[in-house]
Gaussian input, Z-matrix of N, CA and C with variables (Angstrom, degrees):
# hf/3-21g

backbone

0 1
 N
 C     1     B1
 C     2     B2     1     A1
 N     3     B3     2     A2     1     D1
 C     4     B4     3     A3     2     D2
 C     5     B5     4     A4     3     D3
 N     6     B6     5     A5     4     D4
 C     7     B7     6     A6     5     D5
 C     8     B8     7     A7     6     D6
 N     9     B9     8     A8     7     D7
 C    10    B10     9     A9     8     D8
 C    11    B11    10    A10     9     D9
 N    12    B12    11    A11    10    D10
 C    13    B13    12    A12    11    D11
 C    14    B14    13    A13    12    D12
 N    15    B15    14    A14    13    D13
 C    16    B16    15    A15    14    D14
 C    17    B17    16    A16    15    D15
 N    18    B18    17    A17    16    D16
 C    19    B19    18    A18    17    D17
 C    20    B20    19    A19    18    D18
 N    21    B21    20    A20    19    D19
 C    22    B22    21    A21    20    D20
 C    23    B23    22    A22    21    D21
 N    24    B24    23    A23    22    D22
 C    25    B25    24    A24    23    D23
 C    26    B26    25    A25    24    D24
 N    27    B27    26    A26    25    D25
 C    28    B28    27    A27    26    D26
 C    29    B29    28    A28    27    D27
 N    30    B30    29    A29    28    D28
 C    31    B31    30    A30    29    D29
 C    32    B32    31    A31    30    D30
 N    33    B33    32    A32    31    D31
 C    34    B34    33    A33    32    D32
 C    35    B35    34    A34    33    D33
 N    36    B36    35    A35    34    D34
 C    37    B37    36    A36    35    D35
 C    38    B38    37    A37    36    D36
 N    39    B39    38    A38    37    D37
 C    40    B40    39    A39    38    D38
 C    41    B41    40    A40    39    D39
 N    42    B42    41    A41    40    D40
 C    43    B43    42    A42    41    D41
 C    44    B44    43    A43    42    D42
 N    45    B45    44    A44    43    D43
 C    46    B46    45    A45    44    D44
 C    47    B47    46    A46    45    D45
 N    48    B48    47    A47    46    D46
 C    49    B49    48    A48    47    D47
 C    50    B50    49    A49    48    D48
 N    51    B51    50    A50    49    D49
 C    52    B52    51    A51    50    D50
 C    53    B53    52    A52    51    D51
 N    54    B54    53    A53    52    D52
 C    55    B55    54    A54    53    D53
 C    56    B56    55    A55    54    D54
 N    57    B57    56    A56    55    D55
 C    58    B58    57    A57    56    D56
 C    59    B59    58    A58    57    D57
 N    60    B60    59    A59    58    D58
 C    61    B61    60    A60    59    D59
 C    62    B62    61    A61    60    D60
 N    63    B63    62    A62    61    D61
 C    64    B64    63    A63    62    D62
 C    65    B65    64    A64    63    D63
 N    66    B66    65    A65    64    D64
 C    67    B67    66    A66    65    D65
 C    68    B68    67    A67    66    D66
 N    69    B69    68    A68    67    D67
 C    70    B70    69    A69    68    D68
 C    71    B71    70    A70    69    D69
 N    72    B72    71    A71    70    D70
 C    73    B73    72    A72    71    D71
 C    74    B74    73    A73    72    D72
 N    75    B75    74    A74    73    D73
 C    76    B76    75    A75    74    D74
 C    77    B77    76    A76    75    D75
 N    78    B78    77    A77    76    D76
 C    79    B79    78    A78    77    D77
 C    80    B80    79    A79    78    D78
 N    81    B81    80    A80    79    D79
 C    82    B82    81    A81    80    D80
 C    83    B83    82    A82    81    D81
 N    84    B84    83    A83    82    D82
 C    85    B85    84    A84    83    D83
 C    86    B86    85    A85    84    D84
 N    87    B87    86    A86    85    D85
 C    88    B88    87    A87    86    D86
 C    89    B89    88    A88    87    D87
 N    90    B90    89    A89    88    D88
 C    91    B91    90    A90    89    D89
 C    92    B92    91    A91    90    D90
 N    93    B93    92    A92    91    D91
 C    94    B94    93    A93    92    D92
 C    95    B95    94    A94    93    D93
 N    96    B96    95    A95    94    D94
 C    97    B97    96    A96    95    D95
 C    98    B98    97    A97    96    D96
 N    99    B99    98    A98    97    D97
 C   100   B100    99    A99    98    D98
 C   101   B101   100   A100    99    D99
 N   102   B102   101   A101   100   D100
 C   103   B103   102   A102   101   D101
 C   104   B104   103   A103   102   D102
 N   105   B105   104   A104   103   D103
 C   106   B106   105   A105   104   D104
 C   107   B107   106   A106   105   D105
 N   108   B108   107   A107   106   D106
 C   109   B109   108   A108   107   D107
 C   110   B110   109   A109   108   D108
 N   111   B111   110   A110   109   D109
 C   112   B112   111   A111   110   D110
 C   113   B113   112   A112   111   D111
 N   114   B114   113   A113   112   D112
 C   115   B115   114   A114   113   D113
 C   116   B116   115   A115   114   D114
 N   117   B117   116   A116   115   D115
 C   118   B118   117   A117   116   D116
 C   119   B119   118   A118   117   D117
 N   120   B120   119   A119   118   D118
 C   121   B121   120   A120   119   D119
 C   122   B122   121   A121   120   D120
 N   123   B123   122   A122   121   D121
 C   124   B124   123   A123   122   D122
 C   125   B125   124   A124   123   D123
 N   126   B126   125   A125   124   D124
 C   127   B127   126   A126   125   D125
 C   128   B128   127   A127   126   D126
 N   129   B129   128   A128   127   D127
 C   130   B130   129   A129   128   D128
 C   131   B131   130   A130   129   D129
 N   132   B132   131   A131   130   D130
 C   133   B133   132   A132   131   D131
 C   134   B134   133   A133   132   D132
 N   135   B135   134   A134   133   D133
 C   136   B136   135   A135   134   D134
 C   137   B137   136   A136   135   D135
 N   138   B138   137   A137   136   D136
 C   139   B139   138   A138   137   D137
 C   140   B140   139   A139   138   D138
 N   141   B141   140   A140   139   D139
 C   142   B142   141   A141   140   D140
 C   143   B143   142   A142   141   D141
 N   144   B144   143   A143   142   D142
 C   145   B145   144   A144   143   D143
 C   146   B146   145   A145   144   D144
 N   147   B147   146   A146   145   D145
 C   148   B148   147   A147   146   D146
 C   149   B149   148   A148   147   D147
 N   150   B150   149   A149   148   D148
 C   151   B151   150   A150   149   D149
 C   152   B152   151   A151   150   D150
 N   153   B153   152   A152   151   D151
 C   154   B154   153   A153   152   D152
 C   155   B155   154   A154   153   D153
 N   156   B156   155   A155   154   D154
 C   157   B157   156   A156   155   D155
 C   158   B158   157   A157   156   D156
 N   159   B159   158   A158   157   D157
 C   160   B160   159   A159   158   D158
 C   161   B161   160   A160   159   D159
 N   162   B162   161   A161   160   D160
 C   163   B163   162   A162   161   D161
 C   164   B164   163   A163   162   D162
 N   165   B165   164   A164   163   D163
 C   166   B166   165   A165   164   D164
 C   167   B167   166   A166   165   D165
 N   168   B168   167   A167   166   D166
 C   169   B169   168   A168   167   D167
 C   170   B170   169   A169   168   D168
 N   171   B171   170   A170   169   D169
 C   172   B172   171   A171   170   D170
 C   173   B173   172   A172   171   D171
 N   174   B174   173   A173   172   D172
 C   175   B175   174   A174   173   D173
 C   176   B176   175   A175   174   D174
 N   177   B177   176   A176   175   D175
 C   178   B178   177   A177   176   D176
 C   179   B179   178   A178   177   D177
 N   180   B180   179   A179   178   D178
 C   181   B181   180   A180   179   D179
 C   182   B182   181   A181   180   D180
 N   183   B183   182   A182   181   D181
 C   184   B184   183   A183   182   D182
 C   185   B185   184   A184   183   D183
 N   186   B186   185   A185   184   D184
 C   187   B187   186   A186   185   D185
 C   188   B188   187   A187   186   D186
 N   189   B189   188   A188   187   D187
 C   190   B190   189   A189   188   D188
 C   191   B191   190   A190   189   D189
 N   192   B192   191   A191   190   D190
 C   193   B193   192   A192   191   D191
 C   194   B194   193   A193   192   D192
 N   195   B195   194   A194   193   D193
 C   196   B196   195   A195   194   D194
 C   197   B197   196   A196   195   D195
 N   198   B198   197   A197   196   D196
 C   199   B199   198   A198   197   D197
 C   200   B200   199   A199   198   D198
 N   201   B201   200   A200   199   D199
 C   202   B202   201   A201   200   D200
 C   203   B203   202   A202   201   D201
 N   204   B204   203   A203   202   D202
 C   205   B205   204   A204   203   D203
 C   206   B206   205   A205   204   D204
 N   207   B207   206   A206   205   D205
 C   208   B208   207   A207   206   D206
 C   209   B209   208   A208   207   D207
 N   210   B210   209   A209   208   D208
 C   211   B211   210   A210   209   D209
 C   212   B212   211   A211   210   D210

   B1=1.4479
   B2=1.5226
   B3=1.2950
   B4=1.4556
   B5=1.5278
   B6=1.3257
   B7=1.4676
   B8=1.5206
   B9=1.3192
   B10=1.4614
   B11=1.5199
   B12=1.3322
   B13=1.4746
   B14=1.5205
   B15=1.3333
   B16=1.4619
   B17=1.5168
   B18=1.3088
   B19=1.4606
   B20=1.5298
   B21=1.3333
   B22=1.4723
   B23=1.5235
   B24=1.3118
   B25=1.4619
   B26=1.5346
   B27=1.3423
   B28=1.4649
   B29=1.5219
   B30=1.3261
   B31=1.4642
   B32=1.5196
   B33=1.3326
   B34=1.4691
   B35=1.5280
   B36=1.3197
   B37=1.4570
   B38=1.5351
   B39=1.3315
   B40=1.4667
   B41=1.5170
   B42=1.3215
   B43=1.4739
   B44=1.5228
   B45=1.3261
   B46=1.4636
   B47=1.5195
   B48=1.3126
   B49=1.4632
   B50=1.5269
   B51=1.3271
   B52=1.4676
   B53=1.5262
   B54=1.3425
   B55=1.4579
   B56=1.5283
   B57=1.3155
   B58=1.4647
   B59=1.5201
   B60=1.3102
   B61=1.4687
   B62=1.5270
   B63=1.3215
   B64=1.4636
   B65=1.5207
   B66=1.3349
   B67=1.4571
   B68=1.5222
   B69=1.3234
   B70=1.4655
   B71=1.5272
   B72=1.3307
   B73=1.4572
   B74=1.5221
   B75=1.3194
   B76=1.4623
   B77=1.5231
   B78=1.3235
   B79=1.4722
   B80=1.5136
   B81=1.3172
   B82=1.4561
   B83=1.5109
   B84=1.3220
   B85=1.4682
   B86=1.5332
   B87=1.2981
   B88=1.4719
   B89=1.5311
   B90=1.3416
   B91=1.4660
   B92=1.5257
   B93=1.3212
   B94=1.4619
   B95=1.5178
   B96=1.3276
   B97=1.4636
   B98=1.5172
   B99=1.3219
   B100=1.4613
   B101=1.5189
   B102=1.3165
   B103=1.4637
   B104=1.5234
   B105=1.3308
   B106=1.4630
   B107=1.5262
   B108=1.3321
   B109=1.4616
   B110=1.5171
   B111=1.3124
   B112=1.4631
   B113=1.5269
   B114=1.3206
   B115=1.4746
   B116=1.5297
   B117=1.3406
   B118=1.4545
   B119=1.5222
   B120=1.3351
   B121=1.4708
   B122=1.5312
   B123=1.3220
   B124=1.4551
   B125=1.5257
   B126=1.3345
   B127=1.4542
   B128=1.5336
   B129=1.3144
   B130=1.4650
   B131=1.5152
   B132=1.3260
   B133=1.4719
   B134=1.5167
   B135=1.3257
   B136=1.4616
   B137=1.5178
   B138=1.3048
   B139=1.4612
   B140=1.5120
   B141=1.3131
   B142=1.4657
   B143=1.5256
   B144=1.3011
   B145=1.4666
   B146=1.5138
   B147=1.3252
   B148=1.4562
   B149=1.5254
   B150=1.3231
   B151=1.4727
   B152=1.5137
   B153=1.3326
   B154=1.4609
   B155=1.5247
   B156=1.3158
   B157=1.4662
   B158=1.5315
   B159=1.3229
   B160=1.4725
   B161=1.5215
   B162=1.3122
   B163=1.4691
   B164=1.5274
   B165=1.3013
   B166=1.4755
   B167=1.5323
   B168=1.3269
   B169=1.4630
   B170=1.5318
   B171=1.3214
   B172=1.4652
   B173=1.5307
   B174=1.3337
   B175=1.4610
   B176=1.5209
   B177=1.3376
   B178=1.4648
   B179=1.5223
   B180=1.3253
   B181=1.4625
   B182=1.5313
   B183=1.3285
   B184=1.4563
   B185=1.5090
   B186=1.3268
   B187=1.4456
   B188=1.5328
   B189=1.3312
   B190=1.4627
   B191=1.5251
   B192=1.3272
   B193=1.4557
   B194=1.5128
   B195=1.3163
   B196=1.4674
   B197=1.5244
   B198=1.3157
   B199=1.4680
   B200=1.5227
   B201=1.3147
   B202=1.4590
   B203=1.5216
   B204=1.3087
   B205=1.4648
   B206=1.5191
   B207=1.3004
   B208=1.4599
   B209=1.5144
   B210=1.3187
   B211=1.4534
   B212=1.5001
   A1=108.62
   A2=116.61
   A3=122.04
   A4=109.77
   A5=115.51
   A6=121.20
   A7=108.74
   A8=115.09
   A9=121.27
   A10=108.20
   A11=115.49
   A12=121.11
   A13=109.97
   A14=113.77
   A15=121.74
   A16=109.19
   A17=116.10
   A18=123.22
   A19=105.71
   A20=117.56
   A21=121.25
   A22=109.95
   A23=114.78
   A24=119.98
   A25=110.36
   A26=115.59
   A27=121.99
   A28=105.72
   A29=117.97
   A30=119.18
   A31=117.44
   A32=118.16
   A33=117.67
   A34=109.90
   A35=115.66
   A36=119.68
   A37=111.23
   A38=116.62
   A39=119.50
   A40=111.75
   A41=116.66
   A42=121.17
   A43=110.52
   A44=115.84
   A45=119.66
   A46=109.83
   A47=117.49
   A48=120.84
   A49=110.15
   A50=116.12
   A51=120.66
   A52=111.48
   A53=116.90
   A54=121.54
   A55=114.11
   A56=117.96
   A57=121.07
   A58=114.10
   A59=118.67
   A60=120.23
   A61=111.03
   A62=117.02
   A63=120.73
   A64=111.31
   A65=117.76
   A66=120.56
   A67=112.17
   A68=117.32
   A69=119.69
   A70=110.09
   A71=117.26
   A72=121.23
   A73=111.82
   A74=117.25
   A75=121.67
   A76=112.75
   A77=116.98
   A78=120.78
   A79=113.00
   A80=117.16
   A81=121.45
   A82=111.02
   A83=115.04
   A84=120.28
   A85=108.65
   A86=115.65
   A87=124.20
   A88=113.88
   A89=118.24
   A90=121.66
   A91=111.75
   A92=117.97
   A93=120.13
   A94=110.80
   A95=115.58
   A96=122.87
   A97=108.47
   A98=116.35
   A99=122.40
   A100=108.07
   A101=116.54
   A102=121.83
   A103=107.73
   A104=116.09
   A105=120.87
   A106=112.05
   A107=117.67
   A108=120.32
   A109=111.87
   A110=117.36
   A111=122.19
   A112=108.25
   A113=119.66
   A114=120.71
   A115=113.44
   A116=117.66
   A117=121.55
   A118=113.11
   A119=117.48
   A120=123.11
   A121=110.68
   A122=115.76
   A123=122.81
   A124=112.01
   A125=115.07
   A126=122.73
   A127=106.50
   A128=116.62
   A129=121.98
   A130=108.44
   A131=115.71
   A132=119.91
   A133=108.65
   A134=115.69
   A135=121.41
   A136=112.31
   A137=116.50
   A138=120.80
   A139=107.72
   A140=117.14
   A141=121.91
   A142=112.31
   A143=117.87
   A144=120.21
   A145=113.76
   A146=117.29
   A147=121.00
   A148=113.03
   A149=119.02
   A150=120.86
   A151=113.15
   A152=117.54
   A153=120.43
   A154=111.09
   A155=117.19
   A156=119.93
   A157=111.15
   A158=116.20
   A159=120.63
   A160=110.00
   A161=117.75
   A162=121.28
   A163=109.58
   A164=116.86
   A165=120.99
   A166=110.52
   A167=117.18
   A168=121.40
   A169=110.90
   A170=116.83
   A171=121.27
   A172=110.78
   A173=117.28
   A174=120.39
   A175=112.00
   A176=117.04
   A177=120.65
   A178=112.44
   A179=117.03
   A180=121.52
   A181=111.85
   A182=117.18
   A183=121.01
   A184=114.30
   A185=117.91
   A186=121.42
   A187=110.26
   A188=115.42
   A189=121.40
   A190=108.31
   A191=116.06
   A192=120.73
   A193=109.05
   A194=116.16
   A195=122.04
   A196=108.47
   A197=116.04
   A198=119.70
   A199=110.39
   A200=115.45
   A201=121.84
   A202=106.22
   A203=116.20
   A204=120.00
   A205=109.64
   A206=115.55
   A207=120.28
   A208=109.38
   A209=115.73
   A210=118.43
   A211=111.89
   D1=131.47
   D2=-178.36
   D3=-97.36
   D4=140.44
   D5=176.63
   D6=-105.38
   D7=134.77
   D8=178.08
   D9=-124.85
   D10=140.30
   D11=-179.57
   D12=-118.26
   D13=144.90
   D14=-179.46
   D15=-131.64
   D16=142.94
   D17=170.01
   D18=-86.32
   D19=131.12
   D20=-177.16
   D21=-136.94
   D22=-179.94
   D23=169.64
   D24=-119.46
   D25=29.80
   D26=172.52
   D27=-79.81
   D28=97.62
   D29=-162.98
   D30=-114.57
   D31=4.86
   D32=-179.49
   D33=-155.18
   D34=172.97
   D35=-178.32
   D36=-64.25
   D37=-31.38
   D38=176.70
   D39=-66.24
   D40=-39.53
   D41=176.84
   D42=-65.05
   D43=-41.92
   D44=178.49
   D45=-62.78
   D46=-43.61
   D47=179.38
   D48=-60.24
   D49=-40.67
   D50=179.64
   D51=-65.37
   D52=-33.35
   D53=-175.60
   D54=-91.79
   D55=-11.99
   D56=-172.01
   D57=-55.96
   D58=-51.83
   D59=-177.69
   D60=-59.99
   D61=-44.89
   D62=-178.46
   D63=-65.47
   D64=-40.87
   D65=178.69
   D66=-70.97
   D67=-36.53
   D68=175.59
   D69=-62.11
   D70=-40.87
   D71=179.04
   D72=-67.93
   D73=-38.48
   D74=-175.11
   D75=-81.17
   D76=-41.70
   D77=-173.09
   D78=-110.65
   D79=-18.52
   D80=-175.44
   D81=97.57
   D82=139.61
   D83=179.56
   D84=-58.15
   D85=138.79
   D86=179.62
   D87=68.84
   D88=11.39
   D89=178.10
   D90=-105.90
   D91=12.03
   D92=-179.02
   D93=-149.25
   D94=154.03
   D95=174.12
   D96=-146.54
   D97=155.01
   D98=173.37
   D99=-123.24
   D100=124.98
   D101=177.91
   D102=-94.65
   D103=93.66
   D104=-178.57
   D105=-75.50
   D106=-11.56
   D107=176.72
   D108=-80.72
   D109=-20.89
   D110=177.31
   D111=-76.56
   D112=135.84
   D113=-179.60
   D114=-59.28
   D115=-23.81
   D116=179.17
   D117=-92.61
   D118=3.61
   D119=178.03
   D120=47.54
   D121=64.23
   D122=-170.75
   D123=-72.76
   D124=122.12
   D125=171.85
   D126=-97.08
   D127=123.04
   D128=178.91
   D129=-113.60
   D130=127.83
   D131=174.63
   D132=-117.19
   D133=146.83
   D134=-177.37
   D135=-108.72
   D136=31.20
   D137=178.95
   D138=-150.61
   D139=91.50
   D140=-172.78
   D141=-63.00
   D142=-23.36
   D143=-179.97
   D144=-65.23
   D145=-11.31
   D146=-176.49
   D147=-107.47
   D148=12.60
   D149=-175.15
   D150=-52.44
   D151=-50.88
   D152=-177.50
   D153=-63.51
   D154=-37.60
   D155=178.61
   D156=-66.20
   D157=-40.25
   D158=179.22
   D159=-65.02
   D160=-46.33
   D161=179.72
   D162=-59.25
   D163=-47.05
   D164=-179.00
   D165=-62.49
   D166=-43.80
   D167=-178.51
   D168=-62.68
   D169=-45.57
   D170=-179.34
   D171=-66.04
   D172=-44.26
   D173=178.28
   D174=-63.45
   D175=-38.84
   D176=179.27
   D177=-62.55
   D178=-24.43
   D179=177.10
   D180=-84.96
   D181=-5.72
   D182=178.55
   D183=94.30
   D184=6.78
   D185=178.35
   D186=-90.59
   D187=156.08
   D188=173.52
   D189=-88.63
   D190=146.61
   D191=178.55
   D192=-150.50
   D193=136.31
   D194=-179.83
   D195=-145.28
   D196=124.89
   D197=-179.75
   D198=-65.58
   D199=138.76
   D200=175.26
   D201=-95.38
   D202=118.84
   D203=-178.87
   D204=-101.20
   D205=142.82
   D206=176.47
   D207=-71.39
   D208=141.29
   D209=179.86
   D210=-119.00

């Protein structure tokens, strides 16, 4: 299973609550987390096959999302 990380502006529990249904549908329940303590508000998904679906779902909610690539 591949893990992918995204920089977002999902920054509080209210934002997470708003995004939960869409992220559960896109990545699967229990396959994602958002670290709101990190300044980059890191969204981690554990199913790389769903990257495009996750990006679309987050953007459709009005949040910003950008994949973090390893360098």
